[in-house]
SEVOBA-869692 format. One record per residue: z, x, y of N, C-alpha, C, O, CB in turn; residue in one letter. Coordinates in steps of 0.05 Angstrom, whole numbers, padded with zeros to 5 digits, always signed. Atoms other than C-alpha are relative to their C-alpha. Glycine has a CB too. Example, Ala and Ser with C-alpha at 12.3 -4.5 7.8 and 13.67 -1.06 7.14 Angstrom:
+00000+00018-00024+00156+00246-00090+00000+00018+00024+00013+00039+00024+00025-00020+00001A/-00001-00016-00024+00143+00273-00021+00014-00015+00022+00018-00005+00044-00029+00009+00009S/
This chain:
-00013+00000-00026-00893-01655+00764+00028-00012-00002+00032-00033-00014-00017-00015+00022M/-00027+00008+00002-00818-01662+00771+00005-00024+00019+00000-00021+00043+00019+00023+00007D/-00005+00023-00017-00799-01732+00798+00023+00005+00020+00024-00009+00040+00005-00024-00016P/-00022-00005-00017-00735-01704+00829-00004+00024+00018+00015+00036+00029+00025+00004-00016N/+00007-00024-00016-00771-01649+00866+00010-00002+00029+00019+00018+00040-00030+00004+00000R/-00008+00004-00028-00755-01678+00934+00027-00013+00004+00033-00023+00025-00021-00016+00015Y/-00026+00013-00001-00686-01706+00918+00019+00014+00019+00037+00001+00029+00012-00003-00027S/-00017-00015-00019-00654-01652+00960-00003-00010+00029+00014-00005+00046-00005+00030-00002K/+00005+00009-00028-00685-01684+01022+00007-00029+00004+00001-00040+00025-00030+00004+00006N/-00005+00028-00003-00660-01754+01010+00021-00007+00022+00022-00029+00032+00010-00012-00027R/-00020+00005-00021-00603-01746+01060-00010+00006+00028+00004+00001+00048+00025+00017-00005D/+00011-00007-00026-00648-01723+01117-00009-00025+00014-00024-00041+00003-00023+00020-00003I/+00007+00024-00016-00655-01776+01171-00017+00009+00024-00013+00032+00033+00025-00015+00009R/+00016-00007-00023-00706-01776+01227+00018+00002+00025+00039-00011+00027-00023-00020+00005P/-00015-00003-00025-00683-01756+01296+00001-00027+00015-00017-00043+00013-00012+00022+00018D/-00002+00024-00016-00658-01810+01342-00017+00002+00025-00027+00023+00032+00030-00005+00008S/+00016+00000-00025-00695-01830+01405+00012+00018+00021-00002+00030+00037-00002-00029+00010G/-00013-00017-00020-00643-01794+01447-00006+00029-00005-00011+00044+00014+00031-00005-00001W/+00006-00028+00006-00655-01728+01411-00029+00007+00006-00035+00029+00016+00006+00006-00030K/+00028-00004-00007-00730-01736+01419-00003+00002+00030-00018+00019+00039-00017-00023-00011I/+00001-00001-00030-00720-01749+01494+00011+00027+00010-00001+00038+00028+00015-00023+00012L/-00012-00026-00008-00676-01687+01500-00020+00023-00006-00023+00041+00010+00026+00005-00015Q/+00019-00020+00007-00729-01645+01464-00024+00000+00019-00034+00021+00027-00010-00003-00029A/+00023+00002-00019-00785-01670+01509+00008+00010+00027-00007+00024+00040-00010-00030+00001V/-00010-00009-00026-00743-01658+01571+00003+00031+00000-00004+00044+00019+00027-00013+00007L/-00003-00029+00002-00726-01587+01547-00028+00013+00001-00031+00033+00015+00014+00007-00026T/+00027-00011+00001-00799-01573+01532-00013-00001+00028-00026+00018+00037-00018-00014-00020L/+00011+00003-00027-00820-01600+01601+00012+00020+00019-00003+00032+00035+00004-00028+00010G/-00013-00018-00018-00769-01558+01638-00008+00029-00006-00013+00045+00013+00030-00002-00001L/+00009-00027+00008-00788-01495+01599-00028+00005+00010-00034+00027+00020+00003+00005-00030V/+00028-00003-00009-00862-01506+01613-00002+00002+00031-00018+00018+00041-00017-00023-00010L/+00000-00002-00029-00848-01518+01687+00010+00028+00009+00000+00039+00029+00018-00022+00013C/-00010-00026-00006-00808-01453+01688-00022+00021-00004-00026+00039+00012+00024+00007-00016G/+00022-00019+00005-00866-01415+01656-00022-00002+00020-00033+00018+00029-00010-00004-00028L/+00021+00004-00020-00917-01445+01703+00009+00010+00027-00007+00023+00041-00008-00030+00002V/-00010-00010-00025-00874-01430+01763+00000+00030+00002-00007+00042+00022+00028-00010+00006G/+00000-00030+00000-00865-01357+01743-00029+00010+00001-00035+00029+00016+00014+00010-00026I/+00028-00009+00000-00940-01351+01729-00012-00004+00028-00027+00014+00037-00016-00016-00020A/+00011+00004-00027-00957-01381+01797+00010+00021+00019-00005+00031+00036+00007-00029+00010V/-00011-00020-00018-00911-01333+01833-00010+00028-00006-00016+00043+00012+00030+00000-00002H/+00008-00027+00007-00932-01271+01794-00030+00004+00004-00039+00025+00012+00007+00006-00028L/+00029-00003+00001-01007-01284+01791-00014-00015+00022-00038-00021+00019-00011-00008-00026F/+00013+00014-00022-01021-01320+01857-00020+00019+00013-00018+00044+00010+00020-00011+00020S/+00020-00017-00013-01079-01295+01899+00012+00018+00021+00000+00038+00028-00022-00018+00012S/-00013-00017-00021-01031-01267+01951+00016+00023-00012+00023+00041+00002+00018-00017+00017E/-00017-00020+00013-00993-01226+01901-00016+00017-00019-00031+00007-00036+00024-00013-00014S/+00013-00019+00018-01019-01164+01866+00021+00020-00010+00042+00022+00001-00024+00015+00015R/-00019-00020+00010-00985-01110+01824+00008+00021+00021+00031+00031+00020-00011+00014-00024P/-00008-00018-00021-00987-01064+01884+00021-00012+00019+00038+00002+00029-00025+00009+00017T/-00021+00014-00016-00947-01116+01923+00027+00001-00014+00047+00004-00001-00008-00029+00005D/-00025-00001+00015-00895-01116+01867+00012+00028+00003+00036+00031+00006-00005-00006-00030W/-00010-00028-00003-00890-01040+01872+00011+00004+00028+00031+00017+00031-00023+00020-00007L/-00010-00002-00028-00883-01044+01948+00026-00014+00003+00044-00003+00016-00021-00011+00019Q/-00026+00015-00002-00828-01096+01941+00022+00017-00014+00044+00019-00004-00002-00027-00013W/-00020-00016+00014-00793-01051+01890+00009+00024+00016+00032+00031+00016-00011+00009-00027L/-00007-00024-00016-00796-00991+01936+00009-00006+00028+00015+00012+00043-00025+00018+00001M/-00006+00007-00027-00780-01030+01999+00029+00007+00007+00035+00015+00030-00004-00030+00004A/-00028-00007-00006-00705-01019+01994+00014+00010-00026+00005+00003-00048+00015-00024+00012S/-00015-00010+00024-00655-00984+01948+00012-00023-00016+00015-00022-00040+00021+00019+00009P/-00012+00022+00013-00624-01051+01933-00020-00013-00020-00011-00022-00041+00010-00021+00020M/+00020+00011+00018-00689-01076+01902-00003+00017-00025-00006+00007-00047-00027-00003+00014N/+00001-00018+00023-00691-01015+01857+00024-00004-00018+00021-00005-00042-00003+00029+00009M/-00025+00004+00016-00619-01025+01836-00002-00027-00015+00006-00028-00038+00025+00001+00019V/+00003+00026+00013-00633-01098+01822-00019+00001-00024-00013-00011-00044-00010-00021+00021L/+00019-00003+00022-00693-01080+01779+00012+00015-00024+00009+00007-00047-00026+00014+00009A/-00012-00015+00021-00654-01028+01740+00022-00016-00014+00024-00016-00038+00012+00026+00011V/-00021+00016+00011-00595-01075+01730-00012-00022-00018-00001-00028-00039+00018-00012+00022V/+00013+00021+00016-00642-01130+01705-00011+00012-00026-00007+00000-00047-00023-00012+00016T/+00010-00012+00024-00676-01083+01656+00023+00008-00019+00021+00005-00043-00017+00025+00007L/-00023-00007+00016-00608-01058+01632+00012-00025-00013+00020-00024-00037+00021+00014+00017L/-00011+00024+00011-00583-01129+01623-00018-00011-00023-00008-00021-00043+00003-00022+00021A/+00019+00009+00022-00646-01147+01582+00003+00018-00024+00003+00008-00047-00028+00001+00010L/-00003-00018+00022-00636-01085+01539+00026-00006-00015+00027-00007-00039+00001+00029+00010F/-00026+00006+00012-00562-01101+01527-00002-00027-00015+00009-00029-00037+00022-00001+00021V/+00003+00026+00013-00580-01174+01510-00016+00003-00026-00009-00009-00046-00014-00020+00019F/+00016-00005+00024-00633-01150+01461+00017+00013-00022+00015+00006-00045-00025+00017+00007H/-00017-00014+00020-00584-01103+01427+00021-00019-00011+00027-00018-00035+00014+00024+00013R/-00020+00020+00009-00532-01159+01424-00012-00019-00020+00000-00025-00041+00012-00015+00024Y/+00013+00020+00017-00581-01208+01393-00008+00013-00027-00005+00001-00048-00025-00011+00013I/+00009-00013+00025-00607-01157+01342+00022+00008-00019+00017+00015-00042-00017+00024+00007S/-00022-00008+00018-00538-01141+01314+00018-00024-00007+00041-00019-00015+00017+00021+00014H/-00015+00023+00007-00515-01212+01301-00008-00011-00027-00030-00004-00037-00002-00022+00021L/+00008+00014+00024-00514-01252+01237-00020-00022+00007-00023-00029+00030+00025-00011-00016S/+00020+00021-00006-00567-01306+01229+00012-00024+00014-00001-00035+00032-00012-00009-00026N/-00012+00024-00013-00519-01363+01248+00007+00006+00029+00002-00011+00046+00025-00009-00016Q/-00007-00007-00028-00494-01327+01310-00025+00004+00016-00026-00002+00040+00017+00026+00000Q/+00025-00005-00014-00565-01307+01328-00013-00027+00009-00024-00028+00031-00020+00015-00017R/+00011+00026-00007-00587-01380+01328+00013-00011+00025-00001-00021+00043+00003-00020-00023R/-00014+00011-00024-00534-01400+01379-00004+00018+00024-00006+00008+00046+00030-00003-00006S/+00004-00018-00023-00544-01338+01422-00028-00001+00010-00033+00005+00034+00007+00029-00008A/+00028+00001-00009-00619-01347+01424-00006-00025+00017-00028-00027+00027-00019+00001-00024S/+00003+00023-00018-00609-01413+01461+00002+00008+00029-00008-00006+00047+00020-00021-00007D/-00004-00008-00027-00590-01374+01523-00026+00003+00016-00028-00007+00038+00015+00027+00001F/+00025-00002-00015-00662-01355+01543-00013-00027+00005-00026-00032+00026-00020+00018-00015P/+00010+00027-00004-00682-01428+01534+00014-00013+00023+00001-00026+00040+00003-00017-00026V/-00015+00012-00022-00627-01450+01581-00008+00013+00027-00009-00001+00047+00030+00003-00005Y/+00009-00013-00025-00649-01398+01632-00027-00010+00009-00031-00016+00032-00001+00031-00004V/+00027+00010-00006-00721-01422+01628+00002-00029+00010-00013-00037+00028-00018+00002-00024M/-00004+00027-00009-00697-01494+01636+00011+00000+00028+00003-00017+00045+00020-00015-00019M/-00011-00002-00028-00657-01474+01698-00022+00008+00019-00024-00003+00041+00023+00021+00000L/+00023-00008-00017-00719-01439+01726-00019-00024+00004-00029-00028+00026-00014+00024-00011L/+00017+00023-00002-00760-01501+01711+00011-00021+00019-00004-00032+00035-00004-00013-00027G/-00013+00018-00018-00710-01545+01747-00002+00010+00029-00007-00006+00047+00029-00005-00008A/+00003-00011-00027-00712-01498+01807-00028-00003+00010-00032-00011+00033+00008+00030-00001Y/+00027+00002-00009-00787-01498+01810-00008-00030+00005-00023-00035+00024-00019+00012-00020F/+00005+00028-00005-00789-01574+01805+00013-00008+00026+00001-00023+00042+00010-00018-00023I/-00014+00006-00025-00738-01579+01861-00016+00012+00024-00020-00001+00044+00029+00012+00000Y/+00016-00013-00021-00780-01530+01902-00025-00016+00005-00033-00019+00029-00007+00029-00008Q/+00024+00015-00003-00842-01571+01889+00005-00026+00014-00011-00035+00031-00013-00005-00027L/-00006+00025-00012-00809-01636+01909+00009+00003+00029+00002-00015+00046+00021-00014-00015L/-00010-00003-00027-00776-01609+01972-00020+00012+00020-00021+00005+00043+00025+00016+00000T/+00018-00014-00018-00830-01563+02000-00030-00007-00005-00046-00003+00013+00003+00029-00003T/+00027+00007+00006-00893-01588+01966-00017+00022-00013-00040+00018-00019-00014-00008+00025G/+00013-00021+00015-00911-01522+01933+00020+00015-00016+00044+00012-00012-00015+00019+00020H/-00017-00015+00018-00884-01476+01880+00015+00021+00015+00031+00036+00004-00015+00012-00024W/
């Protein structure tokens, strides 16, 4: 066994307490965003037929759905044609969106008492 096998890792330092706190906060906000979306989509009052009725309720809802799907498609194409380094920084965007949704759902929970 080579004694210098792990010498390449000698400069690696553990994360600081601040970075760990940021990671825990990020994880918490993302999980709150996922739980909030799940509660809204799969609540007992909401069914897939209700989603379809909402979509067909007005032309603006249809346009909004098409624009959202188009934006997701464009974002996917953008991400898939980047180099690895650029992809790492661009893939942070969905995390930030989920954190924003998590913050919104926490605010909603604190102000109204429900998701």
